[in-house]
Backbone atoms as SQL, in Angstrom:
CREATE TABLE atoms (id INTEGER PRIMARY KEY, chain TEXT, resi INTEGER, resn TEXT, atom TEXT, x REAL, y REAL, z REAL);
INSERT INTO atoms VALUES
  (1, 'A', 1, 'MET', 'N', -19.357, 3.433, -11.527),
  (2, 'A', 1, 'MET', 'CA', -20.170, 4.026, -12.475),
  (3, 'A', 1, 'MET', 'C', -20.042, 2.993, -13.527),
  (4, 'A', 2, 'GLU', 'N', -21.480, 3.123, -14.205),
  (5, 'A', 2, 'GLU', 'CA', -21.472, 2.172, -15.429),
  (6, 'A', 2, 'GLU', 'C', -22.633, 3.137, -16.261),
  (7, 'A', 3, 'ASN', 'N', -22.247, 3.635, -17.564),
  (8, 'A', 3, 'ASN', 'CA', -23.315, 4.324, -18.389),
  (9, 'A', 3, 'ASN', 'C', -23.771, 5.611, -17.396),
  (10, 'A', 4, 'GLY', 'N', -22.878, 6.225, -16.557),
  (11, 'A', 4, 'GLY', 'CA', -23.485, 7.243, -15.730),
  (12, 'A', 4, 'GLY', 'C', -24.298, 6.988, -14.679),
  (13, 'A', 5, 'LYS', 'N', -24.669, 5.833, -14.429),
  (14, 'A', 5, 'LYS', 'CA', -25.345, 5.272, -13.253),
  (15, 'A', 5, 'LYS', 'C', -24.153, 4.584, -12.303),
  (16, 'A', 6, 'VAL', 'N', -24.570, 4.811, -10.875),
  (17, 'A', 6, 'VAL', 'CA', -23.957, 3.883, -10.023),
  (18, 'A', 6, 'VAL', 'C', -24.209, 2.580, -9.919),
  (19, 'A', 7, 'LYS', 'N', -23.076, 1.680, -9.855),
  (20, 'A', 7, 'LYS', 'CA', -23.351, 0.319, -9.780),
  (21, 'A', 7, 'LYS', 'C', -22.923, -0.643, -8.600),
  (22, 'A', 8, 'LEU', 'N', -23.706, -1.118, -8.133),
  (23, 'A', 8, 'LEU', 'CA', -23.441, -1.670, -6.883),
  (24, 'A', 8, 'LEU', 'C', -23.135, -3.176, -7.131),
  (25, 'A', 9, 'TYR', 'N', -22.284, -3.870, -6.456),
  (26, 'A', 9, 'TYR', 'CA', -21.914, -5.237, -6.583),
  (27, 'A', 9, 'TYR', 'C', -21.809, -6.063, -5.176),
  (28, 'A', 10, 'GLU', 'N', -22.651, -7.142, -5.276),
  (29, 'A', 10, 'GLU', 'CA', -22.622, -7.922, -3.765),
  (30, 'A', 10, 'GLU', 'C', -21.799, -9.251, -4.502),
  (31, 'A', 11, 'LEU', 'N', -20.689, -9.585, -3.745),
  (32, 'A', 11, 'LEU', 'CA', -19.702, -10.569, -4.181),
  (33, 'A', 11, 'LEU', 'C', -19.741, -11.757, -2.902),
  (34, 'A', 12, 'ARG', 'N', -19.611, -12.999, -3.375),
  (35, 'A', 12, 'ARG', 'CA', -19.467, -13.856, -2.373),
  (36, 'A', 12, 'ARG', 'C', -18.012, -14.297, -2.320),
  (37, 'A', 13, 'ASN', 'N', -17.286, -13.725, -1.485),
  (38, 'A', 13, 'ASN', 'CA', -15.793, -13.900, -1.465),
  (39, 'A', 13, 'ASN', 'C', -15.189, -13.246, -0.184),
  (40, 'A', 14, 'SER', 'N', -14.102, -13.684, 0.074),
  (41, 'A', 14, 'SER', 'CA', -13.510, -12.822, 1.290),
  (42, 'A', 14, 'SER', 'C', -12.840, -11.391, 0.624),
  (43, 'A', 15, 'MET', 'N', -13.235, -10.369, 1.529),
  (44, 'A', 15, 'MET', 'CA', -12.798, -9.162, 1.248),
  (45, 'A', 15, 'MET', 'C', -11.245, -8.820, 0.957),
  (46, 'A', 16, 'LYS', 'N', -10.506, -9.733, 1.384),
  (47, 'A', 16, 'LYS', 'CA', -9.058, -10.031, 1.237),
  (48, 'A', 16, 'LYS', 'C', -8.816, -10.452, -0.287),
  (49, 'A', 17, 'ASN', 'N', -9.368, -11.269, -0.747),
  (50, 'A', 17, 'ASN', 'CA', -9.464, -11.822, -2.234),
  (51, 'A', 17, 'ASN', 'C', -9.966, -10.680, -3.057),
  (52, 'A', 18, 'ILE', 'N', -11.165, -10.115, -2.931),
  (53, 'A', 18, 'ILE', 'CA', -11.827, -9.088, -3.531),
  (54, 'A', 18, 'ILE', 'C', -10.819, -7.818, -3.627),
  (55, 'A', 19, 'GLU', 'N', -10.061, -7.433, -2.517),
  (56, 'A', 19, 'GLU', 'CA', -9.492, -6.352, -2.490),
  (57, 'A', 19, 'GLU', 'C', -8.076, -6.518, -3.519),
  (58, 'A', 20, 'GLN', 'N', -7.600, -7.592, -3.433),
  (59, 'A', 20, 'GLN', 'CA', -6.314, -8.051, -4.268),
  (60, 'A', 20, 'GLN', 'C', -6.736, -7.844, -5.805),
  (61, 'A', 21, 'LEU', 'N', -8.085, -8.355, -6.101),
  (62, 'A', 21, 'LEU', 'CA', -8.430, -8.324, -7.694),
  (63, 'A', 21, 'LEU', 'C', -8.892, -6.905, -7.934),
  (64, 'A', 22, 'CYS', 'N', -9.378, -6.024, -6.948),
  (65, 'A', 22, 'CYS', 'CA', -9.816, -4.949, -7.376),
  (66, 'A', 22, 'CYS', 'C', -8.678, -3.883, -7.421),
  (67, 'A', 23, 'ALA', 'N', -7.480, -4.120, -6.577),
  (68, 'A', 23, 'ALA', 'CA', -6.547, -3.144, -6.387),
  (69, 'A', 23, 'ALA', 'C', -5.740, -2.998, -7.860),
  (70, 'A', 24, 'LYS', 'N', -6.013, -3.887, -8.656),
  (71, 'A', 24, 'LYS', 'CA', -5.290, -3.847, -9.945),
  (72, 'A', 24, 'LYS', 'C', -5.932, -2.761, -10.901),
  (73, 'A', 25, 'CYS', 'N', -7.353, -2.588, -10.588),
  (74, 'A', 25, 'CYS', 'CA', -8.215, -1.701, -11.414),
  (75, 'A', 25, 'CYS', 'C', -8.064, -0.040, -10.543),
  (76, 'A', 26, 'GLY', 'N', -7.598, -0.093, -9.397),
  (77, 'A', 26, 'GLY', 'CA', -7.346, 1.072, -8.728),
  (78, 'A', 26, 'GLY', 'C', -8.172, 1.398, -7.545),
  (79, 'A', 27, 'PHE', 'N', -8.983, 0.438, -7.196),
  (80, 'A', 27, 'PHE', 'CA', -10.051, 0.549, -6.087),
  (81, 'A', 27, 'PHE', 'C', -9.058, 0.340, -4.703),
  (82, 'A', 28, 'VAL', 'N', -9.756, 1.037, -3.536),
  (83, 'A', 28, 'VAL', 'CA', -8.909, 1.160, -2.449),
  (84, 'A', 28, 'VAL', 'C', -10.061, 0.649, -1.398),
  (85, 'A', 29, 'ARG', 'N', -9.460, -0.082, -0.475),
  (86, 'A', 29, 'ARG', 'CA', -10.361, -0.424, 0.890),
  (87, 'A', 29, 'ARG', 'C', -10.314, 0.526, 1.588),
  (88, 'A', 30, 'VAL', 'N', -11.686, 0.960, 2.241),
  (89, 'A', 30, 'VAL', 'CA', -11.940, 1.984, 3.036),
  (90, 'A', 30, 'VAL', 'C', -12.604, 1.658, 4.463),
  (91, 'A', 31, 'HIS', 'N', -12.908, 0.579, 4.503),
  (92, 'A', 31, 'HIS', 'CA', -13.768, 0.002, 5.771),
  (93, 'A', 31, 'HIS', 'C', -13.645, -1.584, 5.413),
  (94, 'A', 32, 'ARG', 'N', -13.878, -2.377, 6.701),
  (95, 'A', 32, 'ARG', 'CA', -13.919, -4.000, 6.453),
  (96, 'A', 32, 'ARG', 'C', -14.864, -4.430, 5.504),
  (97, 'A', 33, 'SER', 'N', -15.986, -3.552, 4.923),
  (98, 'A', 33, 'SER', 'CA', -16.940, -4.088, 4.196),
  (99, 'A', 33, 'SER', 'C', -17.102, -3.189, 2.873),
  (100, 'A', 34, 'TYR', 'N', -16.107, -2.180, 2.687),
  (101, 'A', 34, 'TYR', 'CA', -16.347, -1.374, 1.409),
  (102, 'A', 34, 'TYR', 'C', -14.915, -1.174, 0.613),
  (103, 'A', 35, 'LEU', 'N', -14.975, -0.970, -0.637),
  (104, 'A', 35, 'LEU', 'CA', -13.938, -0.661, -1.388),
  (105, 'A', 35, 'LEU', 'C', -14.579, 0.543, -2.414),
  (106, 'A', 36, 'VAL', 'N', -13.780, 1.386, -2.698),
  (107, 'A', 36, 'VAL', 'CA', -14.226, 2.493, -3.450),
  (108, 'A', 36, 'VAL', 'C', -12.970, 3.069, -4.500),
  (109, 'A', 37, 'ASN', 'N', -13.360, 3.533, -5.529),
  (110, 'A', 37, 'ASN', 'CA', -12.560, 4.056, -6.442),
  (111, 'A', 37, 'ASN', 'C', -12.225, 5.361, -6.282),
  (112, 'A', 38, 'PRO', 'N', -11.119, 5.801, -5.897),
  (113, 'A', 38, 'PRO', 'CA', -10.811, 7.090, -5.368),
  (114, 'A', 38, 'PRO', 'C', -10.993, 8.058, -6.333),
  (115, 'A', 39, 'ALA', 'N', -11.114, 7.898, -7.573),
  (116, 'A', 39, 'ALA', 'CA', -11.411, 8.740, -8.562),
  (117, 'A', 39, 'ALA', 'C', -12.713, 9.320, -8.423),
  (118, 'A', 40, 'ASN', 'N', -13.618, 8.656, -7.859),
  (119, 'A', 40, 'ASN', 'CA', -15.000, 8.762, -7.336),
  (120, 'A', 40, 'ASN', 'C', -15.318, 9.564, -6.092),
  (121, 'A', 41, 'VAL', 'N', -14.347, 9.783, -5.117),
  (122, 'A', 41, 'VAL', 'CA', -14.510, 10.151, -3.930),
  (123, 'A', 41, 'VAL', 'C', -14.173, 11.800, -4.007),
  (124, 'A', 42, 'ARG', 'N', -15.262, 12.523, -3.694),
  (125, 'A', 42, 'ARG', 'CA', -15.070, 14.006, -3.476),
  (126, 'A', 42, 'ARG', 'C', -14.386, 14.488, -2.235),
  (127, 'A', 43, 'SER', 'N', -14.671, 14.031, -1.196),
  (128, 'A', 43, 'SER', 'CA', -13.883, 14.206, 0.073),
  (129, 'A', 43, 'SER', 'C', -13.999, 13.247, 1.192),
  (130, 'A', 44, 'VAL', 'N', -13.055, 13.163, 2.132),
  (131, 'A', 44, 'VAL', 'CA', -13.242, 12.461, 3.469),
  (132, 'A', 44, 'VAL', 'C', -13.352, 13.569, 4.462),
  (133, 'A', 45, 'ALA', 'N', -14.477, 13.238, 5.403),
  (134, 'A', 45, 'ALA', 'CA', -14.789, 14.279, 6.515),
  (135, 'A', 45, 'ALA', 'C', -14.894, 13.395, 7.651),
  (136, 'A', 46, 'LYS', 'N', -14.793, 13.975, 8.841),
  (137, 'A', 46, 'LYS', 'CA', -15.053, 13.549, 10.205),
  (138, 'A', 46, 'LYS', 'C', -16.534, 13.869, 10.493),
  (139, 'A', 47, 'ALA', 'N', -17.205, 13.004, 11.002),
  (140, 'A', 47, 'ALA', 'CA', -18.854, 13.441, 11.360),
  (141, 'A', 47, 'ALA', 'C', -18.631, 13.818, 12.657),
  (142, 'A', 48, 'SER', 'N', -19.831, 14.239, 13.138),
  (143, 'A', 48, 'SER', 'CA', -19.971, 14.817, 14.772),
  (144, 'A', 48, 'SER', 'C', -19.715, 13.716, 15.576),
  (145, 'A', 49, 'GLU', 'N', -19.877, 12.457, 15.444),
  (146, 'A', 49, 'GLU', 'CA', -20.016, 11.552, 16.420),
  (147, 'A', 49, 'GLU', 'C', -18.376, 10.920, 16.334),
  (148, 'A', 50, 'GLY', 'N', -17.484, 11.603, 15.551),
  (149, 'A', 50, 'GLY', 'CA', -16.235, 11.270, 15.401),
  (150, 'A', 50, 'GLY', 'C', -16.002, 9.896, 14.504),
  (151, 'A', 51, 'ARG', 'N', -16.698, 9.575, 13.615),
  (152, 'A', 51, 'ARG', 'CA', -16.691, 8.539, 12.496),
  (153, 'A', 51, 'ARG', 'C', -16.077, 9.534, 11.237),
  (154, 'A', 52, 'TYR', 'N', -15.298, 8.832, 10.303),
  (155, 'A', 52, 'TYR', 'CA', -15.087, 9.300, 9.193),
  (156, 'A', 52, 'TYR', 'C', -15.916, 8.923, 8.086),
  (157, 'A', 53, 'PHE', 'N', -16.341, 9.704, 7.126),
  (158, 'A', 53, 'PHE', 'CA', -17.171, 9.437, 5.830),
  (159, 'A', 53, 'PHE', 'C', -16.636, 9.795, 4.663),
  (160, 'A', 54, 'ALA', 'N', -16.596, 8.921, 3.550),
  (161, 'A', 54, 'ALA', 'CA', -16.243, 9.668, 2.259),
  (162, 'A', 54, 'ALA', 'C', -17.504, 9.879, 1.333),
  (163, 'A', 55, 'THR', 'N', -17.215, 11.124, 0.925),
  (164, 'A', 55, 'THR', 'CA', -18.647, 11.710, 0.197),
  (165, 'A', 55, 'THR', 'C', -18.177, 11.266, -1.392),
  (166, 'A', 56, 'MET', 'N', -19.026, 10.611, -2.014),
  (167, 'A', 56, 'MET', 'CA', -18.892, 10.227, -3.338),
  (168, 'A', 56, 'MET', 'C', -19.382, 11.352, -4.214),
  (169, 'A', 57, 'ASN', 'N', -18.631, 11.279, -5.785),
  (170, 'A', 57, 'ASN', 'CA', -19.038, 12.334, -6.458),
  (171, 'A', 57, 'ASN', 'C', -20.591, 12.203, -7.251),
  (172, 'A', 58, 'ALA', 'N', -21.093, 11.092, -7.112),
  (173, 'A', 58, 'ALA', 'CA', -22.421, 10.919, -7.928),
  (174, 'A', 58, 'ALA', 'C', -23.473, 11.124, -6.942),
  (175, 'A', 59, 'SER', 'N', -24.320, 11.676, -7.520),
  (176, 'A', 59, 'SER', 'CA', -25.593, 12.081, -6.854),
  (177, 'A', 59, 'SER', 'C', -26.376, 10.888, -6.363),
  (178, 'A', 60, 'GLY', 'N', -27.083, 10.800, -5.250),
  (179, 'A', 60, 'GLY', 'CA', -27.821, 9.841, -4.816),
  (180, 'A', 60, 'GLY', 'C', -27.021, 8.691, -4.258),
  (181, 'A', 61, 'VAL', 'N', -25.851, 8.895, -3.908),
  (182, 'A', 61, 'VAL', 'CA', -25.077, 7.505, -3.233),
  (183, 'A', 61, 'VAL', 'C', -24.759, 8.118, -1.876),
  (184, 'A', 62, 'GLU', 'N', -25.008, 7.184, -1.087),
  (185, 'A', 62, 'GLU', 'CA', -24.940, 7.475, 0.384),
  (186, 'A', 62, 'GLU', 'C', -23.349, 7.574, 0.720),
  (187, 'A', 63, 'ASP', 'N', -23.130, 8.346, 1.933),
  (188, 'A', 63, 'ASP', 'CA', -21.896, 8.266, 2.262),
  (189, 'A', 63, 'ASP', 'C', -21.060, 7.093, 2.843),
  (190, 'A', 64, 'VAL', 'N', -19.799, 6.852, 2.450),
  (191, 'A', 64, 'VAL', 'CA', -19.367, 5.381, 2.672),
  (192, 'A', 64, 'VAL', 'C', -18.536, 5.589, 3.968),
  (193, 'A', 65, 'PRO', 'N', -18.504, 4.752, 4.846),
  (194, 'A', 65, 'PRO', 'CA', -18.030, 4.789, 6.084),
  (195, 'A', 65, 'PRO', 'C', -16.219, 4.531, 5.866),
  (196, 'A', 66, 'VAL', 'N', -15.561, 5.261, 6.650),
  (197, 'A', 66, 'VAL', 'CA', -14.113, 5.053, 6.348),
  (198, 'A', 66, 'VAL', 'C', -13.628, 4.718, 7.822),
  (199, 'A', 67, 'SER', 'N', -12.843, 3.683, 7.955),
  (200, 'A', 67, 'SER', 'CA', -12.477, 3.123, 9.310),
  (201, 'A', 67, 'SER', 'C', -11.166, 3.904, 9.622),
  (202, 'A', 68, 'LYS', 'N', -10.715, 4.079, 10.771),
  (203, 'A', 68, 'LYS', 'CA', -9.519, 4.719, 11.143),
  (204, 'A', 68, 'LYS', 'C', -8.189, 3.748, 10.687),
  (205, 'A', 69, 'LYS', 'N', -8.476, 2.598, 10.279),
  (206, 'A', 69, 'LYS', 'CA', -7.450, 1.932, 9.913),
  (207, 'A', 69, 'LYS', 'C', -7.045, 2.012, 8.374),
  (208, 'A', 70, 'TYR', 'N', -7.965, 2.493, 7.373),
  (209, 'A', 70, 'TYR', 'CA', -7.872, 2.792, 6.354),
  (210, 'A', 70, 'TYR', 'C', -7.716, 4.350, 5.983),
  (211, 'A', 71, 'TYR', 'N', -8.041, 5.012, 6.982),
  (212, 'A', 71, 'TYR', 'CA', -8.101, 6.517, 6.680),
  (213, 'A', 71, 'TYR', 'C', -6.937, 7.135, 5.934),
  (214, 'A', 72, 'GLN', 'N', -5.880, 6.897, 6.472),
  (215, 'A', 72, 'GLN', 'CA', -4.547, 7.474, 5.719),
  (216, 'A', 72, 'GLN', 'C', -4.616, 6.925, 4.405),
  (217, 'A', 73, 'ASP', 'N', -4.778, 5.785, 4.005),
  (218, 'A', 73, 'ASP', 'CA', -4.765, 5.273, 2.500),
  (219, 'A', 73, 'ASP', 'C', -5.576, 6.020, 1.835),
  (220, 'A', 74, 'ILE', 'N', -6.702, 6.261, 2.018),
  (221, 'A', 74, 'ILE', 'CA', -7.776, 7.086, 1.000),
  (222, 'A', 74, 'ILE', 'C', -7.215, 8.326, 1.192),
  (223, 'A', 75, 'VAL', 'N', -6.939, 9.144, 2.200),
  (224, 'A', 75, 'VAL', 'CA', -6.540, 10.427, 2.270),
  (225, 'A', 75, 'VAL', 'C', -5.097, 10.683, 1.285),
  (226, 'A', 76, 'SER', 'N', -4.272, 10.028, 1.337),
  (227, 'A', 76, 'SER', 'CA', -3.119, 9.908, 0.618),
  (228, 'A', 76, 'SER', 'C', -3.186, 9.934, -0.854),
  (229, 'A', 77, 'LEU', 'N', -4.396, 9.546, -1.227),
  (230, 'A', 77, 'LEU', 'CA', -4.654, 9.330, -2.757),
  (231, 'A', 77, 'LEU', 'C', -5.548, 10.550, -3.099),
  (232, 'A', 78, 'LEU', 'N', -5.941, 11.459, -2.303),
  (233, 'A', 78, 'LEU', 'CA', -6.890, 12.550, -2.877),
  (234, 'A', 78, 'LEU', 'C', -6.075, 13.687, -3.092);
C-alpha cells in the first residue's frame, strides 16, 4: 500500500534474493511467485478445487495463491 492504493512491483532478480531483502520489512513468501505483507492479509482459505488463497484487506485486489509449501508460514503469522 502506498498512499492508500495498492502498489505492485515487477523486479528482475531471483525470488530467493528478493525474499531475503523483503523479509527485513516483514514480507512473507506465500507462493513461488508471490510475497505478501501479513498485516494486509485478511484470511487464508481453501478453494473448492483444493488450492489455498489469501484474501487481502485492500479492495480491488485479487486473491493471492498460497502454495502448500508456504501455507503454514502465513497461517502462523495470522
